[in-house]
N, C-alpha and C positions, 0 to 999 in steps of 0.2 A: 289131139292137142299136143304140141311139142313140149317137152320138159327138159330144161337144160341145168346142168350142174356146174356151178362156178366154185372151184376149189382154190382157196386163198392160201398160198404157201411161200410168201415173199419175206417172211420175217428173218431176223438175224439170230434169234435165240439167245439173247443176252443172259437171261436167268438160267437157261440150260447150259450155257457155255459153248454152244455150237449151234449150227443150223440143224435143229431137231428134226425138221421134216425130212432130211437126208440121213438121219441116224439109222444105222442098220439094226433092225430088231429081227432076230431069228433069220439073219441073212438077207433081209429085204428092207429097203428103205421105208420109214414110217409112211411117207407120202404115198408110196405104192400100195401099202396095205389099205390106206384110205381110198385110193382110186379104184381098187378092185371092187369094193362094195357098190360104187355108183355104176361102174361098167357092167356089173352083173345084174343090175335092176332092169327089169323089163320095161319100166315106164320112162327110163331116162333115154332121151334122144341123143344127147351129146354132152361132152364135158370140156370145159375150158379151165386151164390151170394158169395161175399167176405165180411166178417164181422170180427170184432175183435175176437181173439181166445177164449176169455172169454165169448163171446156171442153166440158161434156156437149152443150149446144145446137149449137155449132159442129162438134163431131164428128159428130153426127147429120146435119147439113147436108152434111158431106163424104161421109159414107156414102151418102147419097141421090144426091149429085152423081156419084159414081163407080160407082153401081149395085151396091154390095156387098149382095147380096140375103139372105144367110144370117144377117146380124147380128140377133139377137133382142132384145138390150138393150144400152144404154150406160149404165154404172153408175159412180157416184162412187168413185174409189179412195180407199184409206186412207193413213195416215202411213207404213206399211210394206207391203212386197210382200204379206206373208201377210194384211194386213188387206184389201188389194184383192181378192185371191183368195177370201177369206172372203165378202166382199160378193157376189162373182159366184156362189159356190156356193149361197148362199141363194136365188138366182133359179132354180136348177135343182131342181125339186121331187122329181124321181125319184132313186133311189139305185141304179138299174140302168144299165148302159152304161159308157162310158169318157169321160174328160175329158182333153184335151190342153192343157197350160198353156204359153204361149209369150210371149216377150218382144216387145213391139210394135216394137222396134228391131232385130229380126233379119229383114230383109226378103228374105233369100236362101234361105229354107227351101224345100226341094224336096218335090215330090209324093211322090217315092219314100221319103223319110225319114218323111213323115206316114203313109203306108200301112204301112211297116215297123213304126213305132211302135205303130200300132193292132193289128196282127197279133201283135206280141210281148206287148203288154199283155193281150190276150185269154188269153194262156198263163201270164204271170208275175204279173200284177196290178199291178206298179209298175215302169216301165221309164224309164231316162234314156239319153241318148247322150253320149259324150265322147271326147276325143282324148288319147292318152298324152303325158305330159310328157317331153320330150327334153332340155330345157336343165337345167343345174345349178341347184338351188334352195338359196338361202340364207336363214336366218332372221336378221333384222337388227333392232337397237335402237339409236336415236340414232346411225345411220350406221355402227355397229360390227357387224361380222359375229359373231353368236353361235355359229352352227354351220351345217354343211351338211346339208341334209335329204335323206335317201335318196329318190330319184325312182321307185324301183321300185314299181309299183302305183298311182302318182298319175296322175290324169286331170283334164283341163279339161272341165268339164261344160257342156253346151249345153242349149238348149231347142229344140223342145217337149219337156216331160216328160209321160209318159202314165201314168194311173192309173185303175183301176176306181173308179167313183164311190163305191161303198160303202166301199172301202178308204180313199179320201182323206177322205171325210166322217167316218169313224171317227177318223182321225187328228187332224183338225181339232177334233173334240170332246175328245180326250184330251190334246192338246199344251199345254204351258205357254206361254201367250201373253205372259207377261212377258219372254220370251226372243225375240230377233229372229232368224228363220231366213232365210238367204240364198236358199234355194229350197225347193220343196215336198218334194223328196227328203229334205232335212235334217230336216224336220218328221216325216216318216215314220220316219227312223232313230231320232229321239228317242223315238218311241213303240215302238220294237222291231219295226217292220214291215220285212220284207226288200225291198230295192230292187235291181234288176238293171240293170247297165250294159252297153251295147253300142257299138261303134265308130260315131262320129259323122261328119260331113262337114267338111272343112277350110274350105270356103267359107261355112259357116253362121255368119258372124261377128255379134257384137253391136256395134252402133254405139255407141261410148263417147266418142270424141274426133272432132274435125272431120277429122283425118288418116285416119280409117277410111273417109271418103267416097271417097278415092282408090282404095282397094281395091274399093269398091262400083262405081265408075265402070268400072273394068277388067272387072268381072264382068258388067256390063250391055251390054258391046260385042258 
C-alpha cells in the first residue's frame, strides 16, 4: 500500500520574522531536517512539498544538495493551508493508500510516530496525534476574561496527520472552501467524517517563534 507524505511549507513566517522553513539550523534549513525523517522512513513511498512559488527552484536545489531522494514534486503553495494541500493532492493520481500531512517546521518528528500513524490509519481511516491540555484556558476579549473554558477533553493537535487517500479526497471535494480550516482534520469534521486522536509526542514542536529554536537546540544535543 503506497504511503505519501505531504509536507506543507508555504508559510511566510510573520511571527518568526522570516520564512522559518528555510532558516538555517546547524547549517541546514529547517525544512530539510524535516524532509530527512520522511525520506528515511521505509514505509514512505514518496514526498510532495508545497512551498511559496518564488521558492520552488531554490527548494529543488536544496533537496538535490542534501540528497532527499523520495521527493516526487515541489509544488506552489496556496494562500491558505488547505489550498497548499489541495495542490499536492492533485499530483497524487491514485485514491488508494495513505497520506501523511506534516508541517515543514516540525523537524523533530520521530520514525516511531510516523510508523504508528500509518498503522493506526490503516485501521481507522483518519488519525491525528495530540497532547492533553493541562493549563487553565480562558476566553478573552479586549483583555477582559469572558469565561474559563473547561479543559476536560481538550487536546493540542500535532502533525503529521494521517488519512486514507480516498477519505481525504472525498472530504476535499465536499468541504466548503470559502471557510478556512486550520488543519485537515477540521475539514473532515466539517464533512461529518470521523477523526480519531491518539497521544502524541511532547518534543514534536512546531517552530513558530525564534525562541523555539532554543528547545530545538537542546533536543539536537
